[in-house]
PANU-624832 format. One line per 4 residues: number of its first residue (from 1); for each residue x, y, z of N, C-alpha, C. Coordinates in steps of 0.05 Angstrom, whole numbers, plus 5000, padded with zeros to 4 digits. Each point is the difference from the previous one (the first is absolute). Layout:
! residues N
NUM) X Y Z X Y Z X Y Z | ... .
! end
This chain:
! residues 400
1) 4479 7457 7956 5023 5028 5001 4996 5012 5031 | 5016 5007 5005 5002 5019 5028 4996 5026 4993 | 4978 5013 5015 4994 5033 5001 5009 5010 5017 | 4999 5023 5009 5002 5017 5018 4974 5002 5020 .
5) 5008 5004 5022 4979 4990 5020 4991 5031 5022 | 4985 5007 5000 4990 5019 5023 5011 4997 5026 | 5008 5025 5015 5011 4991 5031 4966 5009 5013 | 4992 4974 5014 4971 5008 5009 5003 5018 5032 .
9) 4982 5006 5001 4998 5025 5031 4994 4973 5026 | 4993 4980 4992 4992 4981 5020 5014 4977 5008 | 5031 5003 4998 5014 4980 5009 5009 4977 4976 | 4992 5008 4978 5005 4978 4974 4979 4978 4996 .
13) 4997 4992 4971 4982 4982 4995 5000 4976 5014 | 4977 4987 5005 4995 4974 5011 5008 4986 4975 | 5018 4980 4993 5003 4983 4973 4991 4976 5005 | 4997 4990 5031 4990 4970 5004 4979 5000 5006 .
17) 4977 5017 5007 4975 4998 5003 4983 4997 4978 | 4986 4975 5001 4985 4994 4976 4974 5019 5003 | 4992 5014 4975 4980 5018 4992 5001 5027 5012 | 5030 5005 5006 5006 5030 5008 4995 5018 4972 .
21) 5013 4985 4972 4998 5021 4986 4976 5000 4987 | 4982 4977 4993 4973 5000 4993 4984 5018 5022 | 5005 5002 5025 4989 5014 5015 4997 5026 4993 | 5023 5011 5006 5000 5033 4988 4986 5004 4975 .
25) 4999 4980 4978 4984 5006 4976 4977 5000 5007 | 4990 4982 5024 4972 5000 5008 4989 5021 5011 | 5018 5017 5020 4994 5017 5011 4995 5029 4983 | 5013 5004 4980 4995 5022 4984 4974 5013 4996 .
29) 4994 5026 5000 4979 5014 5001 4997 5024 4984 | 4983 5006 4981 5007 5022 4975 4990 5021 5007 | 4985 4998 5022 4990 5033 5011 5021 5013 5021 | 5023 4989 5005 5020 5013 5010 5023 5006 4995 .
33) 5017 5018 5013 5024 5007 4985 5019 4979 5008 | 4992 4970 4986 5025 4981 5001 5006 4997 4974 | 5029 4989 4998 5011 4986 4978 5010 4976 5003 | 4989 4985 4981 5010 4970 5004 5017 4998 4974 .
37) 5021 4990 5009 5029 4987 4976 5007 4977 5007 | 5005 4979 4986 5008 4976 4998 5024 4997 4978 | 5017 4988 5012 5026 4990 4980 5009 4975 5000 | 5015 4989 4983 5013 4977 5006 5010 4988 5029 .
41) 5004 5017 5014 5017 5002 5027 4984 5011 5024 | 4978 5012 4991 4986 5020 5023 4974 5009 4996 | 4980 5000 5025 4972 5011 4991 5002 5019 5026 | 4985 5021 4991 5004 5023 5016 4970 5015 4994 .
45) 4990 5008 5023 4979 5014 5013 5000 5018 5021 | 4993 5031 4985 5003 5025 5014 4972 5008 5013 | 5006 5006 5021 4974 5019 5017 5002 5026 5005 | 4984 5021 4992 5007 5030 5010 5023 5011 4978 .
49) 4997 5030 5008 5017 5016 4983 5012 5017 5015 | 5026 4998 5009 5023 5018 5017 5007 5028 4985 | 4996 4995 4973 5011 5023 4984 4996 4994 4973 | 4995 5018 4978 4996 4992 4975 5024 5020 4988 .
53) 5014 4989 4980 5022 5012 4978 4982 5027 4989 | 5015 5020 5008 4988 5031 4982 5002 4998 4972 | 4981 5006 4984 5002 5002 4969 5009 5033 4998 | 5021 5001 4993 5011 5027 4994 5018 5000 4980 .
57) 5017 5011 4990 5022 5003 4982 5018 4996 5002 | 5009 4980 5027 5030 4992 5001 5000 4973 4988 | 5028 4996 4997 4998 4964 4986 4987 4981 5026 | 4990 4979 4985 4983 4986 5021 5017 4985 5022 .
61) 5023 4990 4994 5021 4992 5016 5006 5020 5019 | 5003 5019 5000 5002 5026 5021 4975 5001 5019 | 4981 4996 4989 4976 5003 5010 4997 4977 5018 | 5004 4977 4989 4991 4976 5024 5025 4996 5018 .
65) 5027 5005 4996 5023 4996 5013 4988 5029 5026 | 4993 5019 4996 4986 5020 5015 4981 4993 5025 | 4975 4977 4980 4982 4995 5019 5010 4979 5014 | 5020 4978 4996 5006 4978 5015 5020 5015 5026 .
69) 5014 5020 4998 5015 5011 5014 4984 5013 5021 | 4979 5014 4993 4977 5010 5019 4995 4984 5022 | 4989 4972 4987 4988 4988 5014 5019 4987 5016 | 5028 4992 4999 5017 4990 5011 5001 5014 5030 .
73) 5002 5035 4993 5007 5019 5026 4970 4997 5010 | 4980 4996 4991 4971 5003 5014 4996 4968 5020 | 5024 4983 5000 5003 4980 5013 4989 4971 4989 | 4988 5000 4977 4996 4980 4981 5022 4983 4992 .
77) 4994 4971 5018 5025 4983 4993 4998 4987 4976 | 5026 5000 4980 5003 4989 4977 4980 4999 4985 | 4990 5031 4987 4978 5011 4982 5009 4986 4970 | 4969 4995 4992 5007 4997 4968 4979 5018 4988 .
81) 5008 5006 4975 4978 5018 4982 4996 4977 4980 | 4972 5005 4999 4980 4973 4982 4985 5012 4979 | 4998 4993 4979 4975 5017 4982 5010 4998 4970 | 4994 5011 4984 4999 5001 4971 5006 5024 4990 .
85) 5017 4999 4977 5008 5025 4981 4987 4993 4978 | 4999 5026 4985 4985 5001 4971 5023 4995 4981 | 4983 4989 4976 5017 4995 4977 5022 5025 4997 | 4985 5025 4994 5013 5023 5005 5010 5006 5027 .
89) 5029 4996 4999 5011 5006 5027 4992 5031 5012 | 4999 5016 4985 4995 5026 5011 4968 5007 5006 | 4990 4977 5000 4965 5000 5007 4998 4992 5028 | 4977 4985 5003 4997 4992 5022 5014 4985 5012 .
93) 5004 5001 5032 5015 4975 5013 4986 4992 5025 | 4984 4982 5006 4978 4996 5013 5015 4982 5022 | 5019 5018 5021 5019 4984 5012 4997 5011 5032 | 5004 4981 5018 4995 5014 5029 5012 4978 5019 .
97) 5006 5009 5020 5017 4982 5024 4980 4988 5016 | 4992 4976 5010 4977 4993 5011 5010 5007 5033 | 4979 4997 5014 4998 5006 5028 5009 4968 5011 | 4999 4978 4982 5006 4971 5010 5003 4982 4977 .
101) 5017 4981 5001 5002 4984 4982 4997 4969 5006 | 4995 4982 4991 5000 4976 5010 5004 4979 4978 | 5020 4983 5006 5014 4984 4974 4999 4969 5006 | 5003 4981 4981 4998 4970 5000 5024 4999 4979 .
105) 4995 4975 4992 5025 4987 4983 4979 5000 4972 | 5012 4988 4979 4989 5002 4979 4974 4980 4997 | 4985 5011 4982 4971 4981 4995 5007 4977 4987 | 5018 5007 4986 5001 4970 4982 5011 4975 5024 .
109) 5007 5007 5021 5011 4985 5017 4978 4994 5024 | 4984 5012 4998 4976 4990 5016 4984 4982 4994 | 4994 4974 5010 4989 4980 4988 4966 5011 4998 | 4993 5014 5014 4967 5006 5002 4998 5021 4975 .
113) 5015 5005 4979 5001 5018 4976 4989 4983 4984 | 5001 4976 5001 4989 4977 4981 4970 4997 4999 | 4993 5008 5032 4965 4996 4998 4985 5021 4983 | 4982 4997 4982 4980 5015 4987 4997 5025 5009 .
117) 4997 5018 4984 4993 5026 5013 4969 4997 4993 | 4986 5025 5019 4974 5000 4991 4991 5010 4973 | 4978 4988 4987 4992 4998 4970 4990 5033 5004 | 5003 5004 4969 4985 5028 4998 4973 4999 4997 .
121) 4983 5016 5014 4976 5011 5001 4993 5000 4971 | 4970 4989 4990 4993 5009 4979 4990 5030 4998 | 5005 5008 4984 5001 5034 4991 4996 5002 4971 | 4979 5021 5001 5003 5013 4973 5018 5016 4992 .
125) 5015 4994 4975 5023 5025 4996 4998 5004 4978 | 5002 5034 4996 4998 5008 4972 5030 5006 5000 | 5014 4999 4972 5024 5003 4992 5003 5016 4975 | 5015 5021 5007 5000 5018 4976 5037 5011 4989 .
129) 5006 4984 4977 5033 5002 4991 5009 5020 5000 | 5020 5013 5003 5008 5032 4997 5029 4996 4989 | 5010 4998 4979 4977 5012 4973 4994 4967 4996 | 4981 5011 4981 4987 4974 4987 5022 4982 4993 .
133) 5001 4970 4997 5020 4982 4985 5006 5008 4974 | 4979 5010 4981 5012 5008 4973 5014 5024 5002 | 4997 5015 5020 5015 5027 5001 5026 4995 5013 | 5005 4979 5010 5028 4994 5018 5008 4985 4980 .
137) 4991 4986 4984 5015 4981 4976 5014 5025 4981 | 4981 5020 4993 5011 5023 4984 5018 5017 5014 | 5003 5002 5022 5028 5012 5012 5018 4983 5001 | 5000 4971 5003 5027 4977 4997 5007 5005 4971 .
141) 4985 5001 4976 5010 4998 4977 5013 5031 4994 | 4983 5020 5012 5017 5026 4996 5025 4997 5011 | 5001 4990 5026 5033 5004 5016 5014 4981 4980 | 4993 4976 4988 5019 4986 4985 5009 5013 4980 .
145) 4991 5021 4982 5004 5013 4984 5025 5022 5008 | 4997 5009 5023 5018 5018 5010 5025 4985 5008 | 4994 4974 5006 5024 4980 5001 5019 4999 4981 | 4983 4988 4980 5018 5001 4975 5011 5020 4987 .
149) 4994 5020 5009 5010 5029 4991 5020 5005 5010 | 5011 4992 5025 5021 5002 5012 4994 5017 5022 | 4973 5011 5008 5008 5017 5022 4996 4993 5026 | 4998 4973 5006 5004 4990 5028 5004 4968 4994 .
153) 5009 4986 5017 4994 4970 4998 4986 4990 5014 | 4986 5004 5026 4980 4990 5010 4980 5013 5016 | 4972 4998 5003 4986 5011 5015 4977 4989 5012 | 4996 5002 5017 4975 4984 5019 4979 5014 4997 .
157) 4977 4990 4992 4974 5012 4990 4981 4983 5024 | 4985 5015 5014 4984 4986 5026 4969 5007 4988 | 4981 4985 5006 4972 5009 4996 4987 4995 5032 | 4978 5008 5008 4979 4994 5021 4975 4994 4994 .
161) 4997 4988 5021 4966 4988 5007 4991 5017 5017 | 4978 5010 4998 4988 5014 5021 4970 4982 5003 | 4999 4991 5029 4983 4986 5007 4977 5007 5022 | 4985 4998 4994 4977 5012 5022 4988 4974 5014 .
165) 4986 4995 5024 4989 4979 5014 4979 5011 5009 | 4979 4976 4998 4969 5008 5014 5003 5000 5034 | 5022 4993 5011 5003 4999 5032 5029 5006 5005 | 5000 5011 5024 5028 5008 5011 5020 4981 4987 .
169) 5026 5010 5000 5021 4982 4998 5013 4984 5026 | 5001 4974 4998 5013 4992 5029 5031 4995 4991 | 5013 5022 5005 5029 4999 4994 5018 4984 5017 | 4996 4990 5026 5016 4983 5013 4997 4977 4981 .
173) 4976 4987 4997 4995 4979 4987 5012 4989 4976 | 5004 5028 4983 5009 5003 4975 5036 4992 5006 | 5008 5018 5020 5028 4994 5010 5008 4977 5001 | 4980 4986 5021 5003 4969 5006 5005 4981 4968 .
177) 4983 5010 4979 5000 4985 4976 5028 5005 4994 | 5007 5020 4989 5025 5011 4991 5023 4981 5018 | 5001 5006 5027 5024 4986 5011 4999 4972 5002 | 4983 4986 4999 5001 4972 5002 4998 4986 4970 .
181) 4994 5017 4981 5004 4996 4970 5027 4994 4994 | 5020 5018 5009 5026 5002 4992 5014 5010 5027 | 5007 4980 5020 5004 5011 5021 5034 4999 5005 | 5013 5002 4976 5032 4999 5004 5004 5027 4983 .
185) 4978 5018 4988 5006 5028 4990 4997 5017 5027 | 4992 5026 4986 5001 5019 5017 4969 5010 4996 | 4985 5004 5023 4979 5002 5000 4994 5032 5023 | 4980 5014 4990 4997 5021 5016 4973 5015 4996 .
189) 4999 5019 5027 4978 5012 4999 5012 5030 5012 | 5003 5022 4994 5003 5024 5008 4980 5024 4998 | 4998 5019 5018 4979 5022 4998 5013 5014 4975 | 4983 5008 4987 5010 5013 4968 4985 5034 5004 .
193) 4997 5008 5018 4990 5029 5001 4975 4999 4995 | 4980 5017 5007 4973 5014 4992 4978 4974 5007 | 5010 4983 5015 4983 4978 5005 5000 4980 4984 | 5023 4998 4983 5002 4976 4980 5019 4982 5018 .
197) 5005 4975 4988 5015 4980 5009 5014 4986 4973 | 5028 5000 5006 5015 4986 4975 5005 4977 5013 | 4991 4977 4981 4999 4969 5007 5013 4985 4981 | 5019 4979 5005 5009 4984 4971 5014 4980 5014 .
201) 5011 4986 4976 5017 4977 5007 5021 5004 4977 | 5028 5011 5004 5016 5005 4986 5020 4970 4994 | 5013 4998 4980 5016 4976 5002 5034 5007 4998 | 5001 5033 4999 5022 5012 4989 5014 5017 5024 .
205) 5021 4998 5012 5017 5009 5022 5020 5017 4976 | 4998 5033 5005 5005 5018 4992 5031 4999 5017 | 5008 5001 5022 5021 5003 5018 4999 4998 5026 | 5012 4977 5014 5000 5000 5027 5031 5004 5008 .
209) 5005 5009 5021 5031 5003 5015 4992 4992 5027 | 5023 4982 5000 5002 4990 5036 5033 5002 5007 | 5005 5024 5015 5023 4997 4997 5015 5019 4982 | 5025 4983 4986 5007 5013 4984 4995 4981 4967 .
213) 4983 4984 5017 4986 4980 4970 4979 5011 4987 | 5001 5004 4976 4982 5005 4983 4988 4982 4979 | 4968 4997 4994 4993 4988 4984 4980 5016 4983 | 5001 4987 4976 4981 5009 4977 4986 4971 4984 .
217) 4974 5003 4997 4989 4972 4984 4987 5014 4976 | 5015 5014 4976 4979 5007 4983 4982 4982 4988 | 4978 5003 4986 4981 4982 4985 4997 5015 4976 | 5002 4984 4974 4998 5011 4980 4994 4980 4978 .
221) 4977 4996 4983 4997 4982 4983 4977 4978 5012 | 4979 4993 4992 4979 4987 5008 4989 4985 4987 | 4981 4981 5008 4987 4985 4988 4975 4991 5016 | 4972 5004 4992 4982 4985 5016 5009 4967 5010 .
225) 4987 4993 5022 5003 4970 5005 4974 4984 4987 | 5005 4975 5000 4981 4983 4988 4990 4978 5022 | 4970 5005 5003 4992 4971 5022 5006 4974 4985 | 5009 4998 4974 5009 4975 4993 5033 4996 5008 .
229) 5006 4987 5011 5022 4993 5009 5021 4999 4976 | 5000 4982 4984 5017 4994 4979 5005 5029 4987 | 4976 5016 4991 4999 5027 4985 5018 5020 5018 | 4993 4996 5029 5016 5015 5018 5025 4999 4997 .
233) 5014 4982 5004 5027 4993 4994 5010 5008 4975 | 4993 4996 4980 4998 5012 4974 5005 5027 5000 | 4980 5014 5008 5004 5025 5003 5025 5016 5010 | 5004 4985 5027 5019 5008 5015 5030 4996 4989 .
237) 5002 4975 4983 5028 4994 4984 4996 5025 4971 | 4984 5004 4993 5001 5017 4977 5007 5027 5005 | 4993 5010 5031 4998 5025 5006 5035 5007 5004 | 5015 4974 5015 5023 5005 5002 5021 4999 4975 .
241) 4983 4996 4974 5015 5000 4975 4988 5023 4980 | 4980 5016 5012 4992 5019 4986 5020 5021 4995 | 5007 5008 4966 5016 5025 5010 4986 5025 4999 | 4973 5000 4996 4994 5025 5002 4997 5004 5037 .
245) 4987 4987 5018 5008 4998 5029 5025 4997 5010 | 5022 4992 4986 5026 5002 5010 5006 5024 5000 | 5000 5015 4972 5004 5026 4999 4983 5020 5018 | 4981 4994 5004 4976 5016 5019 5016 5003 5031 .
249) 5011 4976 5001 5010 4990 5028 5024 5012 5002 | 5016 4999 4983 5027 5006 5001 5005 5035 5003 | 4990 5011 4988 4992 5032 5002 4995 5007 5025 | 4989 4983 5017 4991 5009 5032 5024 4997 5016 .
253) 5012 4973 4995 5028 4994 5015 5017 5024 4994 | 5007 5002 4972 5022 5018 5002 4994 5026 5010 | 4973 5013 5001 4996 5021 5010 5007 4998 5039 | 4990 4984 5003 5005 4996 5037 5027 4991 5008 .
257) 5024 4994 4979 5026 4993 5003 5007 5026 4997 | 4995 5019 4985 5012 5027 4989 4991 5013 5023 | 4981 4997 5019 4994 5021 5016 5009 4997 5029 | 5003 4969 5002 5011 4994 5022 5027 4996 5004 .
261) 5017 4992 4982 5022 5007 4996 5020 5017 5015 | 4997 5029 5002 5008 5022 5012 5000 5000 5033 | 4976 4981 5006 5004 4993 5031 5008 4980 5012 | 5008 4983 4980 5015 4970 5012 5023 4997 4996 .
265) 5015 4991 5018 5023 4983 5000 5000 4977 4977 | 4983 4981 5004 5002 4978 4986 4969 4996 4989 | 4992 4989 4978 4975 4989 4985 5003 4980 4986 | 4977 4992 5007 4997 4965 4995 4975 5007 4973 .
269) 5002 4992 4977 4978 5008 4976 5001 4973 4982 | 4981 4978 5008 5003 4978 4988 5001 5003 4965 | 5012 4981 4983 4998 5003 4971 4969 4999 4990 | 4987 4979 5015 4974 4989 4985 4980 5001 5017 .
273) 4974 5015 5002 4982 4999 5011 4985 4970 5012 | 4989 4994 5016 4991 4985 5013 4965 5005 4997 | 4987 4975 5012 4968 5009 4997 4993 5003 5024 | 4978 5014 5009 4980 5001 5016 4974 4996 5000 .
277) 4987 4991 5009 4978 4991 4997 4976 5011 5023 | 4971 5012 4993 4982 5008 5016 4979 4982 4994 | 4973 5004 5010 4972 4985 4993 4996 5009 4977 | 5005 5015 4988 4995 5013 4964 5017 5000 4981 .
281) 5027 5003 5008 5021 5011 4984 5024 4982 5005 | 5016 4991 4975 5032 5002 5000 5016 5025 4994 | 5022 5005 5016 5013 5023 5002 5029 4990 4995 | 5013 5022 4975 5029 4992 5000 5012 5016 5028 .
285) 5019 4987 5014 5006 5015 5026 5034 5002 4999 | 5011 5019 5007 5026 5000 5014 5011 5008 5027 | 5010 4982 5020 5007 5010 5024 5026 5018 5000 | 4998 5021 5005 5032 5025 5000 5003 4998 5027 .
289) 5029 4997 5004 5008 4996 5027 5022 5022 5004 | 5003 5013 5023 5023 5019 5001 5009 5008 5028 | 5023 5011 5004 5008 5015 5021 5006 5029 5007 | 4989 5008 5008 4999 5026 5002 5031 5015 5008 .
293) 5008 5020 4986 5026 5013 5002 5004 5017 5028 | 4969 5012 5004 4998 5020 5021 4973 4990 5014 | 5009 4990 5024 4976 4992 5021 4980 5020 5006 | 5003 5019 4996 4983 5029 5008 4978 4999 4971 .
297) 5001 4987 4984 4981 5005 4975 4978 4982 5004 | 4973 5009 5009 4980 4986 5008 4978 4984 4977 | 4993 4980 5008 4983 4988 4979 4982 5015 4982 | 4990 5029 5017 4977 5011 4985 5021 5025 4985 .
301) 5018 5001 5001 5015 5018 4982 5012 4983 4973 | 5007 4972 5009 5008 4986 4977 4972 4994 4979 | 4972 4994 5022 4981 4996 4984 4993 5022 4982 | 5007 5029 5007 4990 5023 4985 5017 5003 4977 .
305) 5027 4986 5000 5018 5000 4983 4993 4982 4976 | 4981 4980 5002 4988 4980 4987 4984 5008 4981 | 4981 5015 5021 4969 5000 4993 4997 5024 4981 | 4981 4998 4978 4992 4979 4988 5019 4985 4982 .
309) 4997 4969 5000 5022 4987 4978 4984 4994 4981 | 5012 4990 4977 4992 4999 4978 4976 4981 4998 | 4998 4978 5023 4980 4984 4999 4970 5011 5007 | 4999 5026 5015 4972 5013 4999 5003 5026 4987 .
313) 5016 5011 4981 5005 5030 4992 5009 4991 4966 | 5023 4993 5000 5012 4995 4967 5030 5014 5009 | 5011 5004 4968 5027 5007 4999 5003 5016 4978 | 5008 5022 4990 5009 5014 5026 4983 5012 5011 .
317) 4999 5000 5030 4982 5009 5020 4984 5027 4992 | 5016 5020 4991 4983 5025 4997 4982 4995 4978 | 5007 4998 4978 4994 4991 4978 4973 4980 5004 | 4999 4980 5016 4976 4972 5006 4982 5016 5015 .
321) 5010 5024 5017 4978 5014 5020 4982 5018 4982 | 5009 5006 4985 4988 5017 4976 4982 4983 4988 | 5009 4983 4992 4986 4981 4977 4966 4993 5018 | 5011 4992 5031 4979 4993 5016 4980 5018 5003 .
325) 5016 5029 5005 4977 5025 5000 4977 5000 4981 | 5017 5002 4973 4985 4995 4980 4979 4976 4991 | 5008 4982 5007 4983 4974 4991 4976 4995 5024 | 5009 5000 5022 4980 4990 5020 4982 5017 5015 .
329) 4979 5003 4999 4976 5017 5007 4997 5000 5025 | 5013 4994 5020 4994 4999 5031 5034 5008 5011 | 4996 5013 5028 5020 5004 5014 5007 4968 5016 | 5025 4994 4994 5006 4973 5012 4999 5006 5032 .
333) 5010 5021 5017 4992 5002 5017 5022 4981 5016 | 4993 4976 5024 5021 4986 5015 5007 4978 4983 | 4979 4993 4981 5009 4980 4983 5029 4996 4984 | 5013 4987 5000 5024 4997 4991 5026 5018 5013 .
337) 4985 5005 5023 5017 5020 5019 5021 4975 5019 | 5004 5006 5021 5013 4984 5025 4982 4994 5020 | 5002 4981 5018 4985 4995 5023 5019 4983 5015 | 5001 5007 5029 5019 4989 5018 5007 5015 5029 .
341) 5016 4989 5007 5009 5016 5023 5035 5001 5006 | 5009 5022 5016 5026 5008 5008 4998 5006 5024 | 5028 4995 5009 5000 5005 5032 5025 5017 5007 | 5007 5009 5020 5015 5025 5003 5030 4995 4997 .
345) 5008 4971 5002 5025 4990 4995 5006 5000 4972 | 4982 5000 4987 5005 5000 4964 4988 4977 4987 | 4995 4978 5018 4994 4977 4983 4973 5003 4991 | 4989 4984 4980 4968 5004 4996 4997 4978 4975 .
349) 4977 5000 4994 4990 4989 4980 4974 5013 4978 | 5006 4997 4977 4981 5016 4978 4995 4993 4982 | 4971 4988 4994 5000 4988 4984 4984 5011 4978 | 4995 4992 4971 4990 5013 4972 4972 5004 5007 .
353) 4981 5015 5001 4965 5002 5010 4990 4989 4970 | 5002 4975 4993 4982 4987 4980 4976 4979 5008 | 4987 4987 4986 4981 4988 5004 4983 5009 5025 | 4991 5028 4999 4983 5013 5022 4977 5007 4988 .
357) 4987 5022 5022 4979 5015 4994 4996 5024 5021 | 4988 5019 4994 4996 5014 5018 4965 4999 5004 | 4997 4997 5029 4973 4995 5010 4987 5020 5010 | 4970 5013 4997 4990 5025 5015 4973 4991 4996 .
361) 4986 5000 5023 4974 4997 5008 4992 4968 4984 | 4984 5007 4977 4990 4973 4986 5022 4993 4975 | 5019 5020 4998 5009 5002 4971 5029 4988 5002 | 5008 4985 4984 5028 4985 4993 5011 5017 4971 .
365) 5027 5009 5001 5007 5011 4979 5029 4974 4992 | 5000 4985 4985 5021 4977 5005 5019 5002 4969 | 5022 4996 5005 5021 5012 4977 5015 4974 4985 | 5006 4999 4981 5018 4986 4985 5018 5008 4982 .
369) 5023 5001 4987 5011 5010 4988 5022 4978 4981 | 5009 5008 4976 5024 4973 4992 5018 5019 4986 | 5020 4989 4989 5025 5012 4994 4998 4993 4969 | 5000 5026 4988 5003 5005 4967 5026 5001 4992 .
373) 5006 4980 4984 5023 5003 4985 4995 5000 4966 | 5017 5001 4985 5004 5004 4971 4984 4969 4994 | 4999 4979 5009 4988 4982 4992 4976 4993 5013 | 4986 5011 5013 4970 5004 5012 4983 5001 4989 .
377) 4979 4974 5001 4972 5013 4986 4988 5007 5020 | 4976 5016 4986 4979 5007 5023 4982 4979 5014 | 4994 4978 4978 4977 4980 5011 5022 4983 5024 | 5022 5003 4997 5016 4985 5015 4997 5012 5034 .
381) 5013 5031 4995 4999 5013 5022 4972 5003 5012 | 4978 5002 4988 4970 5000 5011 4997 4974 5015 | 5009 4975 4989 5001 4974 5011 5017 5003 5030 | 5017 5008 4998 5022 5002 5021 4984 5021 5027 .
385) 4996 5016 4990 4986 5024 5026 4979 4985 5015 | 4980 4983 4973 4978 4988 5010 5003 4977 5025 | 5024 4989 4996 5010 4970 5014 5005 5013 5018 | 5015 5023 5005 5017 5023 5022 4973 5008 5020 .
389) 4976 5006 4988 4982 5005 5016 4983 4981 5017 | 5008 4975 4993 4984 4981 5013 5009 4996 5022 | 5025 5004 5014 5005 4999 5019 4986 5013 5021 | 4990 5024 4994 4987 5016 5022 4971 4995 4993 .
393) 4995 4993 4971 4960 4994 5000 4998 4977 5016 | 5013 4980 4994 4997 4968 5019 4996 5009 5028 | 5012 5020 5010 5007 5002 5028 4973 5017 5002 | 4994 5023 4992 4974 5012 5004 4973 4982 4994 .
397) 5002 4978 4983 4972 4990 4995 4988 5007 4977 | 5017 5007 4989 4995 5017 4968 4993 4971 4977 | 4979 4995 4993 5002 4981 4980 5009 4997 4978 | 5011 4979 4985 5019 5001 4978 4982 5006 4977 .
! end
């Protein structure tokens, strides 16, 4: 798949230099105002902050456009805005225009990314699930009753693990392990405010825009991978035929089609999903491509029109949001928001913020969610969220 690429400030990415992308990955420092973002076409590392996008009551797109315009007037060449937006769009937006941006080609195209990441140091971890597994299962069961009563057709319910280490966290090493495990995905580390860092490896593109070409790649419907090759193939084949998962996926695709259609001259939506695999999961995926009717519509404006999709919230959106607020005993914050970049021309790339954690001091809060539909079973959704946790727990060195 081709996704949008940022306009670098240094004359363009060097797509030929072996080790350029993995070199940027190796230079990330968690104690600075740096953003690392890697996609299937581009690797980006920022330095310094030229300006932060203000937090006020104006629409996010207006605030971002104003911050980019001011950066241009101040003489910054081809400025980008990078960072993360919360699940609740009216909430936090940790976005800034960096003072400098370095770019390289895709991590997956860099042969050196195949080298092993540094192993996780032995550490003592205290793990506290929020909510407790039985409470999460009860929440799923209660949601299924509401689904059967016709109150809504899908809701995504998440749970978290609060992890405390007996030693300081080595976030650059965690980022290395995330990126090298799934170099074809989207790996990110961004300041999350208050001394926290949002770090993760998402498989899901919310939206990219390059010129008038737009892409969305929703994922919905999942099954854990198996270490046994035959069983792994069987699970993938079963996922492609699963009525429950195909229905869950169709709900998301239909919502994205409806949201993008008013903006697009043409829109191509495949009839059936394909499979995407990460190290931990199989997902049903659909690549939706379109041509903008109005080239002035920015990637961020389109992403805000899509977010939150039923893949992370549910449908109808307002009812699903209410159920999430009633069932989940925590604030999602940046989890299931969007992370990425946009530039002053309107190009950009925004990714769904999943397979991630917020890190602070010696603590990590890791998130995972599962789509609940009428046919859902609490034990299956508990197993799915446990499998999704593994992406981050393995990278952090938390024992199984």
